[in-house]
C-alpha positions as CSV (number, residue, x, y, z in Angstrom):
1,M,108.4,48.7,75.5
2,P,112.1,48.7,76.2
3,V,114.1,51.3,74.2
4,E,116.4,48.6,72.8
5,C,113.5,46.9,71.0
6,A,111.5,49.9,70.1
7,P,110.3,50.6,66.6
8,G,113.1,51.8,64.3
9,R,115.6,49.2,65.3
10,A,116.4,46.6,62.7
11,P,114.8,43.3,63.6
12,E,117.9,41.2,62.8
13,L,119.7,43.0,65.6
14,L,117.2,41.9,68.2
15,T,117.8,39.2,70.8
16,D,115.2,36.6,71.4
17,V,113.9,38.4,74.5
18,Q,113.6,41.7,72.6
19,A,111.8,39.9,69.7
20,R,109.4,38.4,72.2
21,A,108.7,41.9,73.7
22,R,107.9,43.1,70.2
23,I,105.6,40.1,69.6
24,V,103.8,40.7,72.9
25,Y,103.4,44.4,72.0
26,G,102.1,43.5,68.5
27,L,99.6,41.1,70.0
28,T,98.1,44.0,72.0
29,R,97.4,45.8,68.7
30,T,94.1,44.6,67.5
31,D,94.7,45.9,63.9
32,W,97.9,44.0,63.4
33,T,98.1,40.6,61.6
34,Q,100.4,37.8,62.8
35,R,102.4,38.4,59.6
36,R,102.9,42.1,60.4
37,I,103.8,41.2,64.0
38,G,106.3,38.7,62.8
39,E,107.9,41.2,60.4
40,F,108.1,43.8,63.2
41,A,109.8,41.2,65.5
42,G,112.0,39.7,62.8
43,R,110.4,36.3,63.4
44,S,107.9,34.1,61.4
45,A,104.1,34.3,61.8
46,T,104.4,30.7,63.2
47,T,106.6,32.0,66.0
48,V,104.0,34.7,66.7
49,N,101.3,32.0,66.8
50,K,103.3,30.0,69.3
51,V,103.8,33.0,71.6
52,K,100.1,33.8,71.3
53,A,99.1,30.2,72.2
54,N,101.5,30.2,75.2
55,A,100.1,33.5,76.4
56,S,96.6,32.2,76.2
57,A,97.5,29.0,78.1
58,A,99.0,31.0,81.0
């Protein structure tokens, strides 16, 4: 994970690319819920679901 989007950085300061990197990282964690991933990335659980669906389709 890039340093600029690593844990500890406030989600509201993240760009869309950085938030997506956090979402992708969160999706690799089997113990994280979509809600937790969304909070980690500063995005909604719906956004997490969309990224997950796009990753599955690719």
